[in-house]
N, C-alpha and C positions, 0 to 999 in steps of 0.2 A: 429157493426163496434167497441163496448168496446172490444169483446175478442179478436179481432185482436190486438188493441192496447195491451192490459193485456199479450197477448201472444210475441208480440214483447218486451215489457220490460223485461218480464221473460227471453226470449232467450240473449237480451243485458249483463242481469246480469249474468248470466252462463256465458258467453264470457269475459265478466269483470274478472269476478273470476277465471278464468282457467290462464288469463293473468295474474293475481296478482301472483298465485301460482308458475307459471314456473318464473317470473321475482324474487322472494323470493328465489327459489332452485339456480338459476344462480347467485345471489348475494353471497350467502353462499360457493357455490363452488369458485368463485372469492377470497372473503377473504381467505378460507382456502390457495389456490393457492398462493396468497401473502404472507400469513406467511410462507409459505414452502421457495419462493424464498427469503424470508429476512432471514430465518435460513440458507440457502445455502450461500446467500452472508456473515453471519457473521461467515461460517465456512471457506470459503474461505479467509476471512480477517486473522482470527486466523492462518491459516497455513503460511499466507505470514508473519505474524508475528514471528510465530516460526521459520521460515528457517532464519527471521534475527537473533533472539535469538541465532539459533544454529552457525554462522557464527561471533557473538561478542566473542571477548576473556573473559574468563572466570572473569579475573581481571576488565573487565568494564562491569559486570553484567550479561554476556551470558552465554552460554552453553558451549563455548570452543572447538566447535565441536562435540557436545553430547547433545541427549535432556535428558538423565537419569542422569545430575550431578556428571560424576564421574570425570570432568577435575576439578572441584572445591570441595573441602571439606567441603564447608561452605553453599551449596547449596544441596536441595535435588532435582533437576531437574525441567523440564519445569514446570511454573505454571500459573493459569489465573493472579497472582500479576505480575508476570515475562513477560507478555506479553501486559499489559496495556489493559485489554481488558474491552468495557464498560459495566459492568455490573451492576445489583441492589443487588446483594450479590454472596459471594464467599464461600464455603466451611470452614472448619477448616483446612483441610488438603491442601486446594488451587489446587485441582483437578477437582472442580465443581464448576460452575459459572450458574447466573441465568439473563436473562434480560427480556425485554417483549416479544420478540420474543419465548423464550423457555429455555430449561435447557441443558447446555453443561458438558461433561464429557471428561478428558483428560485421557488416560490410555497409560503409557510408554512400548513400546514393548521392546526396547533394545536402545543403544545409539546413533544408525543413525534411528530408525523410532517409531512412536507413532501413536495414532489414537484419533479422538474427534467422539465422540456419542453427535449426537444432539437430542434433543425431540421439536421439534414443541408445541407452546401453542396451534395449532389448532387441533390436534390429540387425537385420542379416548383415554381416561385413562388418561392424562395427569391433575395434579393440580399443583399450582405454589406452591414452598416453601415458608415459611417467613422468615423476615430477623430479626435478634436478637436485632438490636439497629437502633435507628433515631436519628437525628441531623437536623439541620436547613434547610438543603440541601435535606433532603427527606430519604430513609432509605438507611441503610450502616451496614458494619459488617458480622455476619457469615450467612450464608444459612441452614435454619433446615427446614425437613421433604421435603413434596412434592409425587406425585407421577409421576412414569414416562409413555411413550406412551408404547403399546403395541407394540411388537417386529416389526411388519411389517411397523410400520410407523415412525421408528427410520431412522436417516440420519446418514451414517457412513463414516469417511474419515481417509484414511490412508495416513499420513505426512512422506515424506524424505526430507532429506537435498537439494533435487533438484527438487522434485516433490509432487503432491498430487493428490488423486484419490477418488473420492465420491460413494459409493457404493449404 
């Protein structure tokens, strides 16, 4: 009778171990998908804010119907600081920003379109950049360094005044 009980204990241990491995893999996949969903939401929020920037007159800090800043001689065009994007750091040229979800880059194509390239923090090859300054509220200042995702893991959105599409 002792051998049967020992065999039953071993069998139960193996089944519990397999169930644990499946649960860990499922949790990891769900966490990665949640990060990608958060980045997609950030991109949609950026696109919406950019369309508002495009429509706002240049004398009120907007683009004056351009994304490249050609309507306002005091502006270099659309940037993360002009979009009020909640980030933990922005690059010196204000074209790259980072938050907990990942890193985002703005590339102006022409006066009526630009792209947002997002690198989710859950993708392969991503390492966060560092922030050059700190204050009482936490990290602020310039974004320095970091490594981007491998090409297949990026999220790229094209934004125009009336539409945006995610590739």
